[in-house]
C-alpha positions in Angstrom: 10.5 -9.2 -35.7 10.0 -9.6 -32.0 8.1 -12.9 -31.4 8.6 -13.0 -27.6 5.5 -12.5 -25.6 6.2 -10.5 -22.4 3.3 -12.4 -20.8 4.8 -15.9 -21.5 6.3 -16.3 -18.1 3.5 -14.6 -16.1 2.5 -16.3 -12.9 -0.1 -15.4 -10.3 1.1 -13.3 -7.5 2.3 -15.5 -4.6 1.7 -13.0 -1.8 -0.7 -10.1 -1.3 -0.8 -8.3 2.1 -4.6 -8.0 2.4 -5.4 -11.5 1.1 -3.9 -13.5 4.0 -6.9 -14.7 6.0 -6.3 -17.7 8.1 -9.5 -17.5 10.1 -12.5 -19.8 9.9 -15.4 -17.4 9.3 -17.9 -19.9 10.8 -20.6 -18.5 8.6 -23.1 -21.1 9.8 -23.1 -19.5 13.3 -23.9 -16.0 12.2 -27.7 -16.6 12.6 -27.4 -17.8 16.2 -29.5 -15.9 18.7 -27.2 -14.1 21.2 -24.1 -15.1 19.2 -22.0 -12.0 20.2 -22.8 -12.2 23.9 -22.2 -16.0 23.9 -18.8 -15.7 22.2 -17.7 -12.8 24.5 -18.1 -15.0 27.5 -15.5 -17.5 26.2 -12.2 -17.1 28.0 -10.2 -17.4 24.8 -12.2 -14.7 22.9 -10.2 -11.6 21.8 -11.7 -8.3 20.6 -10.2 -6.0 17.9 -11.2 -2.3 18.2 -12.0 -0.3 15.1 -12.8 3.4 14.7 -13.2 5.4 11.5 -11.5 2.5 9.6 -8.5 2.6 11.9 -7.2 -0.3 14.0 -6.2 0.0 17.7 -2.7 -1.0 18.4 -0.7 -0.9 21.8 0.5 2.6 22.7 3.8 3.4 20.9 3.3 0.9 18.1 1.9 3.6 15.8 5.5 4.7 15.3 6.3 1.4 13.5 4.3 2.5 10.5 7.3 4.6 9.4 9.8 1.7 9.7 10.4 -1.5 7.8 11.7 -3.4 10.8 9.6 -4.6 13.7 6.3 -6.3 14.2 3.1 -4.6 14.9 0.1 -6.2 16.5 -3.5 -5.3 17.2 -4.6 -4.5 20.7 -6.6 -7.7 21.3 -8.8 -7.3 24.3 -10.4 -10.1 26.4 -14.0 -10.7 25.5 -15.4 -10.2 29.1 -14.1 -6.6 29.1 -16.1 -5.7 26.1 -19.2 -7.7 27.2 -19.6 -5.3 30.1 -19.5 -2.3 27.8 -22.1 -3.8 25.5 -24.4 -4.6 28.4 -24.2 -1.1 29.7 -24.8 0.5 26.3 -27.6 -1.7 24.9 -29.4 -0.9 21.7 -28.4 0.7 18.4 -28.2 4.1 20.0 -25.0 3.0 21.8 -23.1 3.5 18.6 -21.2 0.2 19.2 -21.2 -2.3 16.3 -19.8 -5.8 17.2 -18.8 -8.1 14.3 -18.1 -11.8 14.7 -14.9 -12.5 12.7 -14.6 -16.2 13.3 -12.2 -18.5 15.0 -9.0 -20.4 14.9 -7.7 -23.4 16.8 -5.3 -22.7 19.6 -3.2 -25.7 18.7 -2.9 -28.5 16.1 -5.1 -30.9 18.0 -8.7 -30.9 16.8 -9.9 -30.9 20.4 -8.1 -27.7 21.2 -10.3 -24.8 22.4 -10.9 -22.4 19.5 -9.9 -18.8 19.9 -12.8 -16.6 18.8 -12.3 -13.1 17.4 -14.8 -10.2 17.5 -14.3 -6.7 16.1 -15.9 -3.8 17.9 -16.5 -0.6 15.9 -16.6 2.4 18.2 -16.8 5.1 15.5 -20.2 6.5 16.7 -19.6 5.8 20.4 -16.8 8.2 21.0 -16.3 11.8 19.8 -13.1 11.0 17.8 -9.8 9.1 17.8 -6.6 10.1 16.2 -5.9 8.8 12.7 -2.5 7.4 13.5 -0.2 8.1 16.4 3.6 8.4 16.2 4.5 9.1 19.7 7.1 7.7 22.1 6.5 4.2 23.3 4.3 3.6 26.3 2.9 0.5 28.0 0.6 -1.7 25.9 -2.7 -3.2 26.9 -2.3 -6.4 28.9 -4.2 -7.9 31.9 -1.7 -6.4 34.3 -1.7 -2.9 33.0 -3.5 0.2 34.1 -5.5 0.0 30.9 -7.0 -3.3 32.0 -8.0 -1.7 35.3 -9.7 1.1 33.4 -11.5 -1.4 31.2 -12.7 -3.3 34.2 -14.1 -0.1 35.7 -16.3 0.2 32.6 -14.8 3.1 30.8 -12.8 1.2 28.1 -14.6 2.9 25.2 -14.5 6.4 26.7 -10.7 6.1 27.1 -9.9 4.2 23.9 -8.7 7.4 22.1 -5.8 7.9 24.4 -5.2 4.4 25.6 -4.2 3.1 22.1 -2.5 4.2 18.9 -4.8 4.1 15.8 -3.3 3.0 12.5 -5.0 2.7 9.1 -5.0 -0.5 7.1 -2.3 0.7 4.7 0.1 1.2 7.6 -1.0 -1.9 9.6 -1.0 -4.8 7.1 2.7 -4.8 6.0 3.8 -5.1 9.6 1.6 -7.9 11.0 1.0 -11.6 10.7 -1.3 -13.2 8.1 -3.9 -13.8 10.8 -3.9 -10.2 12.0 -3.9 -8.8 8.5 -7.0 -10.9 7.6 -8.8 -10.0 10.8 -8.2 -6.3 10.3 -9.2 -6.3 6.6 -12.5 -8.0 7.4 -13.2 -5.7 10.4 -12.3 -2.5 8.6 -14.4 -3.4 5.5 -17.5 -4.3 7.4 -17.3 -1.5 9.9 -16.9 1.1 7.2 -20.0 -0.2 5.5 -22.0 0.0 8.8 -21.0 3.6 9.2 -21.8 4.6 5.7 -25.1 2.8 5.3 -27.3 3.8 8.3 -30.7 3.7 6.5 -32.3 1.1 4.2 -31.6 2.1 0.6 -35.1 0.8 -0.4 -37.4 2.5 2.1 -35.2 4.9 4.1 -35.9 3.3 7.5 -33.1 3.0 10.1 -31.1 -0.3 10.0 -29.6 -2.4 12.7 -26.8 -5.0 12.7 -27.7 -8.6 11.9 -26.1 -12.0 11.3 -23.2 -11.4 13.7 -22.5 -7.9 12.2 -22.1 -9.2 8.6 -25.5 -7.9 7.6 -28.1 -5.3 8.4 -31.8 -5.6 9.0 -34.2 -2.9 8.0 -36.4 -1.9 10.9 -39.5 -1.2 8.8 -42.1 -3.9 9.7 -44.4 -2.7 6.9 -41.7 -3.3 4.3 -40.7 -6.8 5.5 -37.6 -6.0 7.6 -35.4 -7.0 4.7 -31.8 -8.2 5.2 -29.1 -6.1 3.6 -25.6 -7.2 2.8 -22.4 -5.2 2.2 -21.8 -4.0 -1.4 -18.6 -5.1 -3.1 -17.4 -2.8 -5.8 -15.2 -4.7 -8.4 -12.2 -2.8 -9.8 -9.5 -3.9 -12.2 -5.8 -3.0 -12.0 -3.5 -3.8 -14.9 0.2 -3.9 -15.4 0.7 -3.1 -19.1 3.9 -4.2 -20.9 4.9 -3.7 -24.5 6.8 -6.0 -26.9 10.1 -4.9 -25.4 8.8 -5.7 -21.9 8.7 -2.1 -20.9 6.2 -1.3 -18.1 3.6 1.6 -18.5 3.3 3.7 -15.3 1.0 6.7 -14.9 0.4 9.5 -12.5 -3.2 10.2 -11.5 -4.2 13.9 -11.5 -5.6 13.5 -8.0 -2.5 12.1 -6.5 -0.1 14.2 -4.4 3.6 14.2 -5.1 5.2 12.1 -7.8 3.5 8.8 -7.2 3.4 6.6 -10.3 1.4 3.3 -10.5 -0.3 1.0 -12.9 -3.7 1.4 -14.7 -6.8 0.9 -12.5 -10.5 1.6 -12.6 -13.9 0.4 -11.5 -15.9 -2.2 -13.5 -19.0 -0.8 -15.1 -22.4 -2.4 -15.1 -22.7 -5.3 -17.5 -19.0 -5.3 -18.2 -16.6 -8.2 -17.9 -13.2 -7.8 -16.2 -11.0 -8.0 -19.3 -13.1 -5.4 -21.1 -12.8 -3.1 -18.1 -9.0 -3.4 -18.2 -8.9 -2.6 -21.9 -11.4 0.2 -21.6 -9.5 1.9 -18.7 -6.2 1.7 -20.4 -7.6 3.2 -23.6 -9.5 6.0 -21.8 -6.6 7.0 -19.5 -3.5 6.6 -21.8 -4.7 5.8 -25.3 -3.0 2.4 -25.3 -4.8 -0.5 -26.8 -4.5 -3.9 -25.1 -4.3 -7.4 -26.5 -3.8 -10.4 -24.3 -4.9 -10.0 -20.7 -3.8 -12.5 -18.0 -5.1 -12.8 -14.4 -2.5 -12.1 -11.6 -4.5 -12.2 -8.3 -6.9 -10.3 -6.2 -7.3 -8.7 -2.8 -9.9 -6.6 -1.0 -9.3 -2.9 -0.7 -11.9 -1.5 1.7 -11.8 2.1 0.7 -14.7 1.9 0.8 -15.5 -1.6 -0.6 -13.4 -2.4 -3.6 -12.2 -5.8 -4.6 -9.1 -5.3 -6.7 -8.6 -7.8 -9.4 -5.1 -7.7 -11.0 -4.1 -8.4 -14.6 -1.1 -8.2 -16.7 -1.7 -7.2 -20.3 0.3 -6.8 -23.5 0.0 -3.4 -25.3 -0.9 -3.5 -29.0 0.2 0.2 -29.4 2.8 2.3 -27.6 1.9 5.9 -28.4 0.6 7.6 -25.2 -2.3 10.0 -25.2 -3.3 10.8 -21.6 -6.7 12.3 -20.9 -5.4 15.1 -18.6 -8.5 14.7 -16.5 -8.0 11.5 -14.6 -4.4 10.8 -15.7 -1.9 13.6 -15.8 1.1 11.7 -17.1 2.1 8.2 -18.3 5.5 6.9 -19.3 7.1 3.6 -20.5 10.0 2.3 -18.4 12.7 -0.3 -19.0 14.0 -1.8 -15.8 17.1 0.3 -15.8 15.0 3.5 -16.4 12.6 2.5 -13.6 15.6 1.9 -11.2 17.1 5.2 -12.0 13.8 7.1 -11.6 13.1 5.4 -8.3 16.5 5.9 -6.8 16.7 9.6 -7.9 13.2 10.2 -6.4 11.8 11.3 -9.8 8.9 8.8 -9.2 7.4 7.4 -6.1 6.1 3.8 -5.9 2.9 2.4 -4.3 2.9 1.4 -0.7 3.5 -2.0 0.8 -0.2 -2.7 1.4 -1.2 -2.2 -2.2 -1.6 -4.9 -4.9 0.0 -2.4 -7.4 3.4 -2.7 -5.6 3.4 -6.5 -6.0 2.4 -6.2 -9.6 5.3 -3.9 -10.3 7.7 -6.2 -8.4 6.5 -9.2 -10.5 7.6 -7.3 -13.6 10.7 -5.9 -12.0 11.9 -9.3 -10.8 12.8 -8.3 -7.2 11.3 -6.5 -4.2 11.2 -2.7 -4.3 13.4 -1.2 -1.6 
Protein backbone atom coordinates (compact mmCIF):
# COMPACT_ATOMS: atom_id res chain seq x y z
CA UNK A 1 0.00 0.00 0.00
CA UNK A 2 1.34 3.41 -0.97
CA UNK A 3 1.24 5.66 2.11
CA UNK A 4 3.39 8.50 0.71
CA UNK A 5 1.50 11.71 0.00
CA UNK A 6 2.84 13.42 -3.13
CA UNK A 7 1.81 16.73 -1.55
CA UNK A 8 3.88 16.18 1.59
CA UNK A 9 6.83 18.28 0.46
CA UNK A 10 4.82 20.90 -1.43
CA UNK A 11 5.95 24.51 -0.91
CA UNK A 12 4.64 27.77 -2.29
CA UNK A 13 6.25 28.89 -5.53
CA UNK A 14 9.27 31.14 -4.81
CA UNK A 15 9.12 33.09 -8.08
CA UNK A 16 6.38 34.12 -10.48
CA UNK A 17 7.16 36.50 -13.36
CA UNK A 18 4.04 38.67 -13.10
CA UNK A 19 4.07 38.88 -9.29
CA UNK A 20 7.26 40.88 -8.82
CA UNK A 21 6.03 44.39 -8.07
CA UNK A 22 8.59 46.53 -6.21
CA UNK A 23 6.74 49.83 -6.68
CA UNK A 24 4.95 51.79 -3.95
CA UNK A 25 1.47 52.34 -5.44
CA UNK A 26 0.96 55.48 -3.30
CA UNK A 27 -2.76 54.75 -3.23
CA UNK A 28 -3.45 57.71 -0.93
CA UNK A 29 -2.39 60.12 -3.71
CA UNK A 30 -4.81 58.86 -6.35
CA UNK A 31 -7.52 61.33 -5.31
CA UNK A 32 -5.30 64.42 -5.61
CA UNK A 33 -6.51 67.10 -8.01
CA UNK A 34 -4.15 67.43 -10.95
CA UNK A 35 -2.11 64.41 -9.84
CA UNK A 36 -0.99 63.34 -13.32
CA UNK A 37 0.03 66.83 -14.42
CA UNK A 38 1.87 67.43 -11.15
CA UNK A 39 3.79 64.15 -11.33
CA UNK A 40 4.74 64.68 -14.98
CA UNK A 41 6.49 67.94 -14.10
CA UNK A 42 8.90 66.11 -11.79
CA UNK A 43 12.33 65.67 -13.46
CA UNK A 44 12.60 62.05 -12.29
CA UNK A 45 9.22 60.91 -13.65
CA UNK A 46 9.28 58.23 -16.33
CA UNK A 47 6.42 57.20 -18.61
CA UNK A 48 5.64 53.74 -20.00
CA UNK A 49 3.68 53.62 -23.28
CA UNK A 50 0.96 51.01 -23.76
CA UNK A 51 -1.17 50.23 -26.83
CA UNK A 52 -3.64 47.38 -27.26
CA UNK A 53 -2.11 45.65 -24.24
CA UNK A 54 1.43 45.84 -25.69
CA UNK A 55 4.43 47.58 -24.12
CA UNK A 56 6.73 49.97 -25.99
CA UNK A 57 10.40 48.93 -25.94
CA UNK A 58 13.40 50.54 -27.70
CA UNK A 59 13.63 49.78 -31.39
CA UNK A 60 15.28 46.41 -31.99
CA UNK A 61 14.49 44.93 -28.57
CA UNK A 62 11.38 43.20 -29.88
CA UNK A 63 13.71 40.59 -31.33
CA UNK A 64 14.75 39.55 -27.80
CA UNK A 65 11.38 37.85 -27.32
CA UNK A 66 12.70 34.85 -29.25
CA UNK A 67 15.88 34.45 -27.17
CA UNK A 68 16.63 33.38 -23.63
CA UNK A 69 19.70 35.57 -23.35
CA UNK A 70 19.67 39.33 -23.05
CA UNK A 71 17.77 41.91 -21.07
CA UNK A 72 14.79 43.80 -22.38
CA UNK A 73 13.66 47.14 -20.98
CA UNK A 74 10.65 49.37 -21.48
CA UNK A 75 11.02 52.63 -23.39
CA UNK A 76 10.69 54.91 -20.36
CA UNK A 77 10.09 58.49 -21.49
CA UNK A 78 10.70 61.71 -19.51
CA UNK A 79 7.50 63.07 -18.00
CA UNK A 80 7.77 66.51 -19.58
CA UNK A 81 7.62 65.02 -23.10
CA UNK A 82 4.27 63.45 -22.30
CA UNK A 83 2.95 66.48 -20.44
CA UNK A 84 3.01 68.48 -23.66
CA UNK A 85 1.07 65.77 -25.48
CA UNK A 86 -1.61 65.71 -22.80
CA UNK A 87 -1.85 69.50 -22.82
CA UNK A 88 -2.37 69.58 -26.59
CA UNK A 89 -4.93 66.77 -26.55
CA UNK A 90 -7.12 67.68 -23.59
CA UNK A 91 -10.29 65.82 -22.76
CA UNK A 92 -11.47 62.24 -23.04
CA UNK A 93 -11.82 62.65 -26.81
CA UNK A 94 -8.01 62.65 -27.07
CA UNK A 95 -7.96 58.89 -26.62
CA UNK A 96 -5.03 59.13 -24.18
CA UNK A 97 -5.41 57.48 -20.77
CA UNK A 98 -2.68 58.25 -18.20
CA UNK A 99 -2.33 55.93 -15.18
CA UNK A 100 -0.29 56.81 -12.08
CA UNK A 101 1.65 53.63 -11.29
CA UNK A 102 3.45 54.81 -8.13
CA UNK A 103 7.04 55.48 -7.18
CA UNK A 104 10.30 54.08 -5.89
CA UNK A 105 13.21 55.74 -4.14
CA UNK A 106 16.20 56.55 -6.32
CA UNK A 107 18.55 55.40 -3.57
CA UNK A 108 18.65 53.78 -0.15
CA UNK A 109 18.48 57.07 1.75
CA UNK A 110 14.96 58.01 2.79
CA UNK A 111 15.61 61.57 1.63
CA UNK A 112 16.36 60.50 -1.94
CA UNK A 113 14.09 61.96 -4.58
CA UNK A 114 11.42 59.40 -5.54
CA UNK A 115 11.15 58.25 -9.13
CA UNK A 116 7.52 58.39 -10.26
CA UNK A 117 6.09 56.12 -12.95
CA UNK A 118 3.12 56.84 -15.18
CA UNK A 119 1.64 54.62 -17.89
CA UNK A 120 0.13 56.27 -20.95
CA UNK A 121 -2.30 54.18 -22.95
CA UNK A 122 -2.43 55.38 -26.57
CA UNK A 123 -4.69 52.66 -27.99
CA UNK A 124 -7.44 55.05 -29.07
CA UNK A 125 -5.10 57.92 -29.97
CA UNK A 126 -3.33 56.28 -32.93
CA UNK A 127 -4.70 54.16 -35.79
CA UNK A 128 -2.66 51.08 -34.82
CA UNK A 129 0.69 49.81 -33.66
CA UNK A 130 2.29 46.48 -34.54
CA UNK A 131 1.77 43.60 -32.11
CA UNK A 132 5.45 42.81 -31.74
CA UNK A 133 8.41 43.72 -33.89
CA UNK A 134 11.29 41.41 -34.74
CA UNK A 135 13.34 43.70 -36.92
CA UNK A 136 17.04 44.54 -36.94
CA UNK A 137 18.37 46.69 -34.12
CA UNK A 138 18.05 50.44 -34.39
CA UNK A 139 18.68 53.28 -31.97
CA UNK A 140 16.64 53.38 -28.79
CA UNK A 141 14.81 56.29 -27.22
CA UNK A 142 17.14 58.48 -25.18
CA UNK A 143 17.51 62.24 -24.60
CA UNK A 144 20.14 62.55 -27.34
CA UNK A 145 18.31 60.58 -30.06
CA UNK A 146 16.25 61.77 -32.98
CA UNK A 147 13.24 60.27 -31.20
CA UNK A 148 13.62 62.77 -28.38
CA UNK A 149 13.68 65.59 -30.89
CA UNK A 150 10.51 64.26 -32.47
CA UNK A 151 8.85 64.07 -29.06
CA UNK A 152 9.89 67.62 -28.20
CA UNK A 153 8.30 68.74 -31.45
CA UNK A 154 4.97 67.43 -30.17
CA UNK A 155 4.45 64.36 -32.35
CA UNK A 156 5.53 61.60 -29.97
CA UNK A 157 2.16 59.83 -30.04
CA UNK A 158 1.73 60.10 -33.81
CA UNK A 159 5.15 58.54 -34.40
CA UNK A 160 5.02 55.97 -31.61
CA UNK A 161 4.09 53.09 -33.93
CA UNK A 162 7.35 53.29 -35.87
CA UNK A 163 9.61 54.73 -33.16
CA UNK A 164 9.31 51.71 -30.87
CA UNK A 165 8.92 47.96 -30.92
CA UNK A 166 5.73 46.69 -29.24
CA UNK A 167 5.80 43.50 -27.17
CA UNK A 168 3.01 41.73 -25.31
CA UNK A 169 3.27 40.86 -21.64
CA UNK A 170 4.02 37.18 -22.34
CA UNK A 171 7.12 38.15 -24.30
CA UNK A 172 8.11 41.04 -22.05
CA UNK A 173 7.97 39.75 -18.47
CA UNK A 174 10.54 36.90 -18.70
CA UNK A 175 13.23 39.29 -19.98
CA UNK A 176 13.00 42.24 -17.59
CA UNK A 177 13.64 43.24 -13.98
CA UNK A 178 11.11 42.76 -11.18
CA UNK A 179 10.37 46.49 -11.24
CA UNK A 180 9.67 46.59 -14.97
CA UNK A 181 7.57 43.40 -14.87
CA UNK A 182 5.44 44.88 -12.09
CA UNK A 183 5.04 48.21 -13.88
CA UNK A 184 4.01 46.55 -17.13
CA UNK A 185 1.59 44.13 -15.47
CA UNK A 186 -0.29 46.95 -13.73
CA UNK A 187 -0.23 49.17 -16.80
CA UNK A 188 -1.49 46.48 -19.18
CA UNK A 189 -4.21 45.28 -16.81
CA UNK A 190 -5.69 48.72 -16.15
CA UNK A 191 -5.35 49.96 -19.73
CA UNK A 192 -7.16 46.91 -21.14
CA UNK A 193 -9.99 47.58 -18.71
CA UNK A 194 -10.27 51.21 -19.82
CA UNK A 195 -10.46 50.17 -23.46
CA UNK A 196 -13.05 47.45 -22.90
CA UNK A 197 -15.33 49.41 -20.57
CA UNK A 198 -16.16 52.73 -22.19
CA UNK A 199 -19.68 53.12 -20.82
CA UNK A 200 -21.19 52.81 -17.36
CA UNK A 201 -22.54 49.25 -16.92
CA UNK A 202 -25.40 50.62 -14.79
CA UNK A 203 -26.82 53.46 -16.91
CA UNK A 204 -24.91 53.35 -20.22
CA UNK A 205 -23.44 56.85 -19.98
CA UNK A 206 -19.84 57.46 -21.15
CA UNK A 207 -17.14 57.13 -18.49
CA UNK A 208 -13.95 59.08 -17.87
CA UNK A 209 -10.73 58.11 -16.03
CA UNK A 210 -10.63 58.88 -12.32
CA UNK A 211 -8.36 58.38 -9.29
CA UNK A 212 -5.11 58.55 -11.19
CA UNK A 213 -6.41 56.19 -13.88
CA UNK A 214 -7.21 53.36 -11.45
CA UNK A 215 -10.96 53.99 -11.65
CA UNK A 216 -13.62 55.47 -13.89
CA UNK A 217 -16.31 58.02 -13.17
CA UNK A 218 -19.72 57.81 -14.81
CA UNK A 219 -20.55 61.14 -16.49
CA UNK A 220 -24.28 60.92 -15.75
CA UNK A 221 -25.11 63.64 -13.21
CA UNK A 222 -28.66 62.35 -12.84
CA UNK A 223 -27.33 58.95 -11.76
CA UNK A 224 -24.84 60.26 -9.19
CA UNK A 225 -21.62 60.11 -11.26
CA UNK A 226 -20.70 56.82 -9.61
CA UNK A 227 -17.10 55.61 -9.32
CA UNK A 228 -16.31 52.32 -11.10
CA UNK A 229 -13.35 50.04 -10.39
CA UNK A 230 -11.71 47.33 -12.53
CA UNK A 231 -13.23 43.87 -12.30
CA UNK A 232 -10.98 41.03 -11.22
CA UNK A 233 -11.94 37.58 -12.47
CA UNK A 234 -10.60 34.80 -10.19
CA UNK A 235 -9.37 31.63 -11.86
CA UNK A 236 -7.90 28.46 -10.37
CA UNK A 237 -5.07 26.49 -11.92
CA UNK A 238 -4.19 23.08 -10.51
CA UNK A 239 -1.26 20.70 -10.82
CA UNK A 240 -2.81 17.25 -10.26
CA UNK A 241 -0.63 14.35 -9.08
CA UNK A 242 -1.55 10.76 -8.30
CA UNK A 243 -0.31 8.35 -5.64
CA UNK A 244 2.77 7.54 -7.77
CA UNK A 245 3.59 11.25 -8.15
CA UNK A 246 2.66 11.28 -11.81
CA UNK A 247 1.51 14.65 -13.19
CA UNK A 248 -1.69 15.06 -15.19
CA UNK A 249 -1.29 17.28 -18.27
CA UNK A 250 -4.00 18.13 -20.75
CA UNK A 251 -4.44 19.68 -24.17
CA UNK A 252 -7.21 22.24 -24.56
CA UNK A 253 -9.31 21.91 -27.70
CA UNK A 254 -8.83 25.63 -28.42
CA UNK A 255 -5.02 25.50 -28.28
CA UNK A 256 -2.97 25.36 -31.43
CA UNK A 257 -0.19 22.87 -31.83
CA UNK A 258 0.69 20.34 -29.14
CA UNK A 259 0.69 22.49 -26.01
CA UNK A 260 -0.03 20.58 -22.80
CA UNK A 261 -0.62 22.25 -19.45
CA UNK A 262 -2.31 21.78 -16.10
CA UNK A 263 -6.02 22.07 -15.26
CA UNK A 264 -7.46 25.60 -15.12
CA UNK A 265 -10.79 27.40 -15.11
CA UNK A 266 -12.74 30.36 -13.77
CA UNK A 267 -14.35 30.40 -10.33
CA UNK A 268 -18.13 30.46 -10.46
CA UNK A 269 -20.36 32.75 -8.41
CA UNK A 270 -20.70 31.58 -4.81
CA UNK A 271 -17.91 29.01 -5.18
CA UNK A 272 -14.75 28.75 -3.07
CA UNK A 273 -11.36 28.16 -4.69
CA UNK A 274 -10.89 24.54 -3.65
CA UNK A 275 -14.33 23.59 -4.93
CA UNK A 276 -13.54 25.30 -8.24
CA UNK A 277 -10.32 23.29 -8.57
CA UNK A 278 -12.14 20.03 -7.90
CA UNK A 279 -15.04 20.91 -10.21
CA UNK A 280 -12.81 21.88 -13.14
CA UNK A 281 -10.76 18.69 -12.88
CA UNK A 282 -13.85 16.51 -12.79
CA UNK A 283 -15.54 18.34 -15.68
CA UNK A 284 -12.49 18.33 -17.96
CA UNK A 285 -10.85 14.99 -17.19
CA UNK A 286 -13.17 12.95 -14.98
CA UNK A 287 -10.54 12.92 -12.21
CA UNK A 288 -11.71 13.34 -8.61
CA UNK A 289 -9.45 15.36 -6.31
CA UNK A 290 -8.74 14.96 -2.63
CA UNK A 291 -6.30 17.21 -0.77
CA UNK A 292 -5.72 20.63 -2.36
CA UNK A 293 -2.80 22.86 -1.36
CA UNK A 294 -2.12 26.48 -2.27
CA UNK A 295 1.00 27.25 -4.35
CA UNK A 296 0.80 30.96 -5.17
CA UNK A 297 -0.90 33.52 -7.39
CA UNK A 298 -0.21 36.06 -10.08
CA UNK A 299 -2.28 38.46 -12.17
CA UNK A 300 -2.97 37.42 -15.73
CA UNK A 301 -4.50 40.44 -17.48
CA UNK A 302 -6.13 38.68 -20.42
CA UNK A 303 -8.40 40.42 -19.76
CA UNK A 304 -8.51 40.57 -15.94
CA UNK A 305 -7.77 37.19 -14.42
CA UNK A 306 -6.13 36.53 -11.09
CA UNK A 307 -4.61 33.06 -11.35
CA UNK A 308 -4.54 31.17 -8.04
CA UNK A 309 -2.41 28.05 -8.18
CA UNK A 310 -2.95 24.80 -6.31
CA UNK A 311 -1.46 21.34 -6.20
CA UNK A 312 -3.93 18.52 -5.64
CA UNK A 313 -3.87 14.77 -5.11
CA UNK A 314 -6.02 12.65 -7.40
CA UNK A 315 -8.40 10.16 -5.79
CA UNK A 316 -8.94 8.44 -9.14
CA UNK A 317 -6.72 7.95 -12.18
CA UNK A 318 -9.02 6.88 -15.01
CA UNK A 319 -9.25 9.75 -17.50
CA UNK A 320 -12.48 10.75 -19.26
CA UNK A 321 -12.00 14.01 -21.20
CA UNK A 322 -15.05 16.03 -22.20
CA UNK A 323 -13.89 16.47 -25.85
CA UNK A 324 -15.39 19.96 -25.75
CA UNK A 325 -12.99 22.03 -23.70
CA UNK A 326 -10.35 19.33 -23.24
CA UNK A 327 -9.21 17.27 -26.23
CA UNK A 328 -6.70 15.03 -24.47
CA UNK A 329 -5.19 14.36 -21.03
CA UNK A 330 -2.36 12.06 -19.98
CA UNK A 331 -0.46 11.02 -16.86
CA UNK A 332 3.31 11.56 -16.98
CA UNK A 333 6.17 10.27 -14.88
CA UNK A 334 9.21 12.54 -14.91
CA UNK A 335 10.99 10.30 -17.38
CA UNK A 336 7.95 10.18 -19.66
CA UNK A 337 7.58 13.94 -19.46
CA UNK A 338 11.26 14.46 -20.30
CA UNK A 339 11.03 12.17 -23.30
CA UNK A 340 7.83 13.78 -24.60
CA UNK A 341 9.25 17.27 -24.18
CA UNK A 342 12.60 16.50 -25.85
CA UNK A 343 10.98 14.68 -28.76
CA UNK A 344 8.58 17.56 -29.34
CA UNK A 345 5.52 15.39 -28.79
CA UNK A 346 4.29 17.95 -26.26
CA UNK A 347 4.88 21.65 -25.88
CA UNK A 348 5.11 23.37 -22.49
CA UNK A 349 3.65 26.68 -21.25
CA UNK A 350 5.63 29.89 -21.79
CA UNK A 351 7.95 31.58 -19.31
CA UNK A 352 5.43 34.23 -18.28
CA UNK A 353 2.83 31.68 -17.20
CA UNK A 354 2.25 30.40 -13.70
CA UNK A 355 1.62 26.95 -15.22
CA UNK A 356 5.26 26.62 -16.24
CA UNK A 357 6.47 27.21 -12.66
CA UNK A 358 3.92 24.75 -11.32
CA UNK A 359 5.22 22.08 -13.68
CA UNK A 360 8.80 22.95 -12.68
CA UNK A 361 7.87 22.57 -9.00
CA UNK A 362 6.78 18.99 -9.70
CA UNK A 363 9.61 18.29 -12.17
CA UNK A 364 12.29 19.42 -9.72
CA UNK A 365 14.25 21.62 -12.13
CA UNK A 366 13.74 24.40 -14.70
CA UNK A 367 12.32 23.48 -18.10
CA UNK A 368 14.82 24.09 -20.87
